[in-house]
N, C-alpha and C positions, 0 to 999 in steps of 0.2 A: 504493499500499500504506499502511496505516496502522500506524506503529511508534511506540513510546514517545517517541521523539525528534522525532517529525513533529509541526509546529505548523501549524494551519490557522486561518485568520481567517474569522470568519462575516461574510458580508456578503449581506445581502437585496437582491435587485432590486426597484427601484420598480415598483409596479404602474402600466401604461400601458394605460389605457382604449382599447380598439380593437385593441390587439397581441394580447391573449389573453383568455379568459373568466376572470371573477373566480374560479369553482370550481377551474380549473386552476391559478391562481396560488396560491390557499390550499392546495390538494394540494401542490404544489411546496415551499412555505414550510414546511408541517408535516414533509415529508420532510427538509428542511434541519435543522428543530429535531431530529429524531430523529438525524441523522448527527452534528450537532455537540454533542449532549447538552444542549440548552437547556432550561432548567428552565421549569414552567409560569407561574411568577410573572414571567418575563421576555418570554414569548411576546406578550402584548398589547402591550408597551412596544414590542417590535421591530416589531410590525405598525403602530402608530402612527406610527412613524418612517420606516418603508419605503413606506407609500402617498404620502407627499408632503403638501405644504401644502393643496392644492386638495382632495384626498379626505379629509384629515384635517379640514379644515374641514366637509365634508359630514357626516363621521362625528360631529362634534360637534353638528351640528344634529339628527341621527338619535338622538342619546343625551340629547339636552335633557330635562330641567334638569340632568342628571347629566353628569359629564365623561368622556370615553372611557376615561380611565386607571382608572376605578372598575370597569370591566367585565372579564371574562375574555376571552381570545383567541377562544373559541368564539361568546361573545355578540356580540363586535365582528364577527367574519367574518360571523356569520348576519345581522346588521343591513345590512352592505354587500352580502350576497348578495341579499337582498330589494331592495335598490336596484338593483344591477348586472343581476341576472338575474331579474326579476319573473316570477312564474308567470303564464301567460296566463288571463285571466278567461273561464270557460267560457261565461258568459252573454252577453259582449260579441261573441263570434264568430258569434252568429246574426243 
């Protein structure tokens, strides 16, 4: 139960490739943002911290020449979505 005296500490699970799909991770993270009332301006920063060093480096390459922190949560999650869950090329399947 959520009472006025209850204190909850927000902690984002790190993304572990191979454990769950990226889209599932983002969906769960968005739910946590709602649950804990995390403002939009902090969501991208939480994401860049939660994904870990390996995926942050990859994200930096995807954002180049800009820094990941200049983008919104939705922009960052979309960039990583294209990387982790690419749509199949309909022409390559023939």
